[in-house]
C-alpha positions in Angstrom: 84.3 79.9 131.5 82.3 82.4 133.6 80.6 81.1 136.7 78.3 82.7 139.2 79.3 81.9 142.8 77.3 83.4 145.7 75.8 86.0 143.4 79.2 87.1 142.1 80.4 86.6 138.6 83.7 84.8 138.4 85.7 84.1 135.3 89.3 83.9 134.4 90.2 85.7 131.1 93.6 84.1 131.1 92.5 80.5 131.1 92.3 80.6 127.3 96.1 80.7 127.1 96.7 77.5 129.0 98.5 74.9 127.0 96.9 71.5 127.4 97.7 68.0 126.0 95.4 67.0 123.2 94.8 63.4 124.5 94.3 64.1 128.2 96.7 63.9 131.1 98.5 66.6 132.9 102.2 66.0 132.0 103.6 67.8 129.0 106.9 66.7 127.6 108.7 68.1 124.5 107.0 65.4 122.3 103.5 65.8 123.7 100.9 67.0 121.2 99.1 70.0 122.6 96.5 72.5 121.6 99.4 74.8 120.6 100.7 72.0 118.3 97.3 71.5 116.8 96.7 75.2 116.0 100.2 75.8 114.6 99.7 72.8 112.3 96.3 74.2 111.2 98.0 77.6 110.5 100.5 75.8 108.3 97.7 73.8 106.6 95.8 77.0 105.9 98.9 78.6 104.4 99.4 75.5 102.1 95.7 75.5 101.1 95.9 79.2 100.2 99.3 79.5 98.4 99.6 76.0 96.9 96.2 74.4 96.5 94.4 77.7 95.9 96.8 78.8 93.1 97.4 75.4 91.4 95.2 76.3 88.4 97.2 79.5 87.6 94.0 80.8 85.9 94.1 83.9 83.8 90.8 84.9 85.5 91.6 84.0 89.1 89.3 82.4 91.6 88.7 84.2 94.8 91.2 82.0 96.6 93.8 82.7 93.9 93.0 86.4 94.1 93.7 86.5 97.8 96.9 84.6 97.4 98.1 86.9 94.6 97.2 90.0 96.7 99.2 88.6 99.6 102.1 87.7 97.4 102.2 91.1 95.7 101.8 93.0 99.0 104.8 91.2 100.7 106.9 91.3 97.5 106.5 95.1 97.2 107.3 95.4 100.9 110.5 93.4 100.6 111.6 95.3 97.5 110.8 98.8 99.0 112.6 98.2 102.3 115.5 96.0 101.4 116.0 96.8 97.7 116.6 94.3 94.9 119.3 92.5 97.0 116.6 91.4 99.5 114.3 89.7 97.0 116.2 86.4 97.2 115.0 86.2 100.8 111.4 86.9 99.8 110.3 83.2 100.4 111.4 83.5 104.0 109.5 86.8 104.6 106.4 85.5 102.8 106.4 82.4 104.9 106.7 84.4 108.2 103.9 86.8 107.1 101.4 84.1 106.1 102.1 81.9 109.1 101.6 84.8 111.6 98.5 86.0 109.8 96.8 82.6 109.9 97.9 82.0 113.5 96.4 85.3 114.6 93.2 84.9 112.6 92.6 81.2 113.6 92.9 82.3 117.2 89.8 84.4 116.8 87.6 81.3 116.1 85.4 80.0 118.9 87.1 77.3 121.0 90.4 77.9 119.3 93.9 78.6 120.7 96.0 81.6 119.7 99.6 80.3 119.4 101.0 83.7 118.8 99.8 84.9 122.2 102.6 82.8 123.7 106.0 84.3 124.1 107.5 80.8 123.6 106.2 80.8 120.0 106.9 84.5 119.1 110.4 84.3 120.7 111.3 81.4 118.4 110.2 83.6 115.5 111.9 86.7 116.8 115.2 85.1 117.8 115.2 83.1 114.6 115.0 86.3 112.5 117.7 87.9 114.7 120.2 85.0 114.4 119.5 84.7 110.7 120.1 88.4 109.9 123.2 88.6 112.2 124.8 85.6 110.5 123.9 86.9 107.1 125.4 90.3 107.9 128.8 88.8 108.8 128.7 86.4 105.8 127.9 89.2 103.4 130.1 91.9 104.9 132.6 90.2 107.1 133.8 92.6 109.9 132.3 95.4 107.8 129.0 94.5 109.4 130.2 96.1 112.6 130.0 99.4 110.9 126.3 99.2 111.6 127.2 100.2 115.2 129.7 102.9 114.4 127.9 106.2 113.6 130.6 107.8 111.4 128.5 111.0 110.9 128.6 111.8 114.6 131.4 113.7 116.3 134.4 111.5 117.1 134.1 111.9 120.8 130.5 110.7 120.8 131.0 107.7 118.5 132.1 105.2 121.3 129.0 106.1 123.4 126.7 105.8 120.4 128.3 102.5 119.5 127.4 101.1 122.9 123.8 102.4 122.6 123.5 100.9 119.1 124.9 97.6 120.3 122.4 97.4 123.2 119.6 98.5 120.9 120.6 95.7 118.4 120.5 93.0 121.0 117.1 94.2 122.3 115.6 93.7 118.9 114.6 90.1 119.2 113.0 90.7 122.6 110.9 93.6 121.4 110.2 91.8 118.2 108.6 88.8 120.0 107.0 90.6 123.0 105.2 93.1 120.8 103.4 90.4 118.9 102.6 88.2 121.9 101.6 91.1 124.1 99.2 92.6 121.6 97.4 89.3 120.9 97.2 88.3 124.6 95.9 91.7 125.7 93.2 91.9 123.0 92.0 88.3 123.7 91.9 88.9 127.4 89.7 92.0 127.0 87.5 90.1 124.6 87.0 87.4 127.2 86.2 90.0 129.9 83.4 91.6 127.8 82.1 88.1 126.9 81.9 87.3 130.7 79.9 90.4 131.4 77.5 89.5 128.6 76.1 86.9 131.0 74.9 89.6 133.4 71.4 90.8 132.3 71.8 94.4 133.4 74.9 95.1 131.3 74.4 92.4 128.6 73.5 94.7 125.7 76.5 97.0 126.3 78.8 94.0 126.8 77.6 92.3 123.6 78.2 95.6 121.7 81.7 95.7 123.3 82.4 92.1 122.2 81.4 92.9 118.6 83.6 96.1 118.5 86.6 94.4 120.1 86.3 91.4 117.9 86.4 93.7 114.8 89.4 95.5 116.3 91.1 92.1 117.0 90.7 91.1 113.3 92.5 94.4 112.4 95.1 93.9 115.0 95.8 90.3 113.8 96.6 91.6 110.3 98.5 94.7 111.5 100.7 92.8 113.9 101.7 90.3 111.2 102.5 93.3 109.0 104.6 95.0 111.8 106.5 91.8 112.5 107.2 91.3 108.7 108.3 94.9 108.0 110.6 94.9 111.0 112.1 91.7 109.6 112.7 93.5 106.3 114.3 96.4 108.2 116.7 94.1 110.0 117.4 92.3 106.7 118.3 95.6 105.1 120.7 96.4 107.9 122.4 93.0 107.3 122.7 93.6 103.6 123.7 97.3 103.7 125.2 98.1 107.1 127.0 101.2 105.8 123.7 102.9 104.9 
């Protein structure tokens, strides 16, 4: 919250990212329910309500909820098919689950008094490294040692291939880091800027400009929430494609 102390406006735009126990206290253990736990559970609940409850009627003339669910389903299905090919469609449930969970986590974090779980690197790292481990194991299961051809650029001159192999290897292991930091960083930065403008809205002299800034940034954050879910999902599809077709 913003406070005026000695005529100066003081507020901390980062306090919205503090993880707190739901039932009081200061000690947080691995089993302690926190605000992050609550909002992740709400994201899962929202996904279930949209994709399961909202489509249970299978109406020929769909309801609004069913229409949204079908649009999301078709969008992700087309993405998986275009990027990974027919072989990747068997992993569509995983990709769809990631997309919907991240979208709802991002959007729920824009509600007043909410908590943005995807602004925490601990959450996005689990998602990013989970995808990385899955596609790596899948690559070796599907291709055996042939998966290592992903790092060997056969079209390059022979003298350059070992150097390129090292570069490709480093680039491959950086994937989960960039995958997770990109999502958390964008969400955290946008929410912090939003909180700064909201703090300045309490100053009469700049309140109109600050309020306009809040409205504009909020609209941008809604767009960012969807785009970042899309970026995370399509990169997952790209990594899955490499696991299924390392020679291409």
